[in-house]
C-alpha positions as CSV (number, residue, x, y, z in Angstrom):
1,M,0.0,-0.1,0.0
2,S,1.3,3.4,-0.8
3,G,0.5,6.9,0.5
4,N,1.5,9.0,3.5
5,Q,-0.9,7.4,6.0
6,V,0.7,5.0,8.6
7,I,-1.6,2.2,9.6
8,T,-0.9,0.3,12.8
9,G,-2.5,-2.5,14.5
10,D,-3.2,-0.3,17.5
11,Q,-5.9,1.6,15.5
12,P,-9.6,0.4,15.6
13,T,-10.3,-2.1,12.8
14,R,-12.7,0.4,11.2
15,D,-10.1,3.2,11.0
16,R,-7.5,0.7,9.6
17,L,-9.9,-0.4,6.9
18,L,-10.9,3.1,6.0
19,A,-7.3,4.3,5.8
20,A,-6.2,1.2,3.8
21,G,-9.2,1.2,1.5
22,M,-8.8,4.9,0.6
23,A,-5.1,4.5,-0.1
24,L,-5.6,1.4,-2.3
25,I,-8.6,2.9,-4.2
26,A,-6.7,6.1,-4.8
27,E,-3.7,4.3,-6.3
28,H,-5.6,1.6,-8.2
29,G,-8.9,3.0,-9.0
30,F,-12.4,2.0,-7.5
31,N,-12.7,-1.1,-9.8
32,G,-9.0,-2.0,-9.3
33,V,-9.4,-3.0,-5.7
34,T,-11.4,-5.7,-4.2
35,V,-13.0,-5.8,-0.7
36,G,-10.7,-8.9,0.1
37,E,-7.7,-6.9,-0.9
38,I,-8.6,-4.1,1.5
39,E,-9.1,-6.6,4.3
40,A,-5.9,-8.5,3.6
41,S,-4.0,-5.2,3.5
42,V,-4.7,-4.7,7.3
43,G,-4.0,-8.3,8.2
44,L,-7.5,-9.6,8.2
45,V,-8.7,-12.8,6.4
46,P,-10.1,-11.8,3.1
47,R,-13.6,-12.4,2.1
48,R,-14.8,-13.3,5.5
49,G,-17.1,-10.2,5.9
50,A,-14.8,-8.1,8.1
51,L,-15.2,-4.9,6.0
52,Y,-19.0,-5.4,5.9
53,K,-19.1,-5.1,9.7
54,H,-18.2,-1.5,9.3
55,F,-19.2,-0.4,5.8
56,S,-22.0,-1.7,3.7
57,S,-19.8,-1.5,0.6
58,K,-16.7,-0.1,-1.0
59,H,-18.8,2.9,-2.0
60,A,-19.9,3.4,1.6
61,L,-16.3,3.3,2.7
62,V,-15.5,6.3,0.4
63,E,-18.6,8.1,1.6
64,A,-17.5,7.7,5.2
65,A,-14.1,9.3,4.4
66,M,-15.9,12.2,2.9
67,D,-18.1,12.6,5.9
68,E,-15.0,12.7,8.2
69,R,-13.4,15.4,6.0
70,I,-16.5,17.5,6.1
71,A,-16.8,17.1,9.8
72,G,-13.2,18.2,10.1
73,V,-13.8,21.6,8.2
74,A,-17.4,22.1,9.4
75,D,-16.6,25.2,11.5
76,M,-13.4,27.1,10.7
77,S,-14.8,30.4,12.0
78,F,-12.0,30.4,14.6
79,I,-9.6,31.1,11.8
80,V,-11.3,34.4,10.9
81,D,-11.3,35.4,14.6
82,W,-7.7,34.5,14.9
83,F,-6.8,36.7,11.8
84,A,-8.5,39.6,13.4
85,S,-6.7,39.2,16.8
86,D,-4.1,41.7,17.8
87,S,-1.5,38.9,18.0
88,A,-2.0,37.8,14.5
89,K,-2.1,41.4,13.1
90,A,1.2,42.1,15.0
91,D,3.0,39.4,13.2
92,P,1.5,39.1,9.7
93,R,4.5,37.1,8.4
94,G,4.4,34.5,11.1
95,T,0.6,34.3,10.8
96,L,0.7,33.6,7.1
97,L,3.5,31.1,7.5
98,T,1.4,29.2,10.1
99,V,-1.5,29.3,7.7
100,G,0.5,28.0,4.9
101,R,1.7,25.1,6.8
102,A,-1.8,24.3,8.1
103,V,-3.2,24.4,4.6
104,L,-0.6,22.1,3.3
105,A,-1.3,19.7,6.3
106,E,-5.0,19.8,5.5
107,L,-4.3,19.0,1.8
108,D,-2.2,16.0,2.9
109,S,-5.1,14.6,4.8
110,E,-7.4,15.0,1.8
111,K,-4.8,13.4,-0.6
112,H,-6.5,10.1,-1.2
113,L,-10.0,11.6,-1.4
114,N,-8.8,14.0,-4.0
115,Q,-7.1,11.3,-6.0
116,I,-10.3,9.1,-6.0
117,I,-12.5,12.1,-7.2
118,E,-9.9,12.8,-9.9
119,K,-9.8,9.2,-11.1
120,D,-13.5,8.2,-10.5
121,G,-15.3,11.4,-10.2
122,D,-17.9,10.3,-12.8
123,R,-18.7,7.3,-10.6
124,F,-19.1,9.7,-7.5
125,P,-20.8,12.8,-8.8
126,G,-22.5,13.4,-5.6
127,L,-19.2,13.0,-3.7
128,R,-17.5,15.4,-6.1
129,D,-20.2,18.0,-5.6
130,R,-20.0,17.6,-1.8
131,M,-16.3,18.0,-1.8
132,R,-16.5,21.3,-3.6
133,A,-19.4,22.7,-1.7
134,E,-18.6,21.4,1.8
135,V,-14.8,21.3,1.8
136,V,-13.1,23.4,-0.9
137,E,-15.6,26.4,-1.0
138,P,-15.6,26.9,2.7
139,G,-11.9,27.0,2.7
140,F,-11.8,29.8,0.1
141,R,-14.6,31.7,2.0
142,Y,-12.9,31.7,5.2
143,A,-9.6,32.8,3.6
144,E,-11.4,35.6,2.0
145,E,-13.0,36.7,5.2
146,S,-9.7,36.4,7.1
147,F,-7.8,38.5,4.6
148,R,-10.5,41.1,4.4
149,S,-10.1,41.8,8.2
150,W,-6.5,42.8,7.5
151,V,-7.1,44.9,4.3
152,E,-10.1,46.8,5.8
153,E,-8.1,47.8,8.8
154,R,-5.2,49.4,6.8
155,P,-4.8,53.1,7.5
156,D,-5.3,53.8,3.8
157,A,-8.2,51.5,3.3
158,A,-10.7,54.3,3.1
159,D,-8.5,56.7,1.1
160,P,-7.7,55.7,-2.5
161,A,-5.3,58.6,-2.8
162,R,-3.0,57.0,-0.2
163,G,-2.9,53.5,-1.5
164,A,-4.5,50.6,-3.4
165,A,-6.1,48.8,-0.5
166,V,-9.6,49.6,-1.6
167,G,-8.8,48.0,-4.9
168,I,-7.7,44.7,-3.5
169,D,-10.1,41.8,-4.5
170,G,-10.1,39.7,-1.4
171,A,-11.9,36.9,-3.0
172,A,-9.5,36.8,-6.0
173,V,-6.4,37.1,-3.7
174,A,-7.6,34.2,-1.5
175,A,-8.3,32.1,-4.6
176,V,-4.8,32.9,-6.0
177,L,-3.0,32.2,-2.7
178,L,-4.8,29.0,-1.8
179,S,-4.6,27.6,-5.3
180,A,-0.8,28.2,-5.2
181,L,-0.6,25.8,-2.1
182,V,-2.9,23.4,-3.7
183,H,-0.8,23.3,-6.9
184,H,2.4,22.8,-4.9
185,R,1.0,19.7,-3.1
186,R,-0.6,18.2,-6.1
187,Q,2.6,18.4,-8.1
188,E,4.2,16.3,-5.3
189,W,1.4,13.8,-5.4
190,L,1.5,13.5,-9.2
191,F,5.2,13.6,-10.0
192,G,6.8,12.7,-6.6
193,R,8.6,16.1,-6.4
194,P,7.4,19.7,-6.1
195,P,7.4,22.2,-8.9
196,H,10.9,23.2,-10.0
197,D,12.2,21.2,-7.1
198,I,11.3,24.0,-4.7
199,D,11.0,22.4,-1.3
200,T,8.2,23.3,1.0
201,D,10.1,25.6,3.3
202,R,11.4,27.6,0.4
203,F,8.0,27.7,-1.3
204,L,6.4,28.9,1.8
205,G,9.0,31.6,2.2
206,A,8.2,33.0,-1.2
207,W,4.5,32.4,-0.8
208,V,4.4,34.6,2.4
209,E,6.2,37.4,0.6
210,V,3.8,37.2,-2.4
211,A,0.8,37.2,0.2
212,L,2.1,40.3,2.0
213,R,2.4,42.2,-1.3
214,A,-1.0,41.0,-2.6
215,L,-2.7,42.1,0.6
216,G,-0.9,45.3,0.8
217,I,0.5,44.6,4.2
218,Q,3.2,46.8,5.6
219,E,5.2,45.3,8.3
220,V,5.9,47.3,11.3
221,S,9.6,47.6,12.2
222,V,10.4,47.0,15.9
């Protein structure tokens, strides 16, 4: 089995089956993996009904993985509140770096689900729609709201003559910045290496610089 997820015997059987099933289906496609192979991959005797004690079918296993991801991003309003906090605004560079790392970690947790939708999206149209509506779009929306709290509080935000803050399209900036993170991760998944061999730390350093400029943030010298 390939993928980033480590499966151990200490995990509950349901969790082991879910992790192994998603990794195998992501790698080989929905029709390329049998229930018996999923069971065998976690040390269970194949075709003895172990998987069906937890999931009614392979399809239900994938749906369960989607339900878990949706639950994980159901309420990210704390991110907006954090961006608006004095501590976050006092260190925009550190805040953006933390956010960038968090987004990449979240993408890692969604890797197999994304790969399955890419390979078998036509088989799971409802799943694909839920992924966009309940995972992807909320992420962009929270990013837009978070960045807006910074832009609107700039001293020149209400005075076009003093700067371009009022001309910043928060939704578009959020889309550009988050899409860059997504592309960086997807290139690693697809090719086994990041774009132009720029490692994650180096990429995030440049990403933060771009984000500061895109948001018109002026750092305060101490």
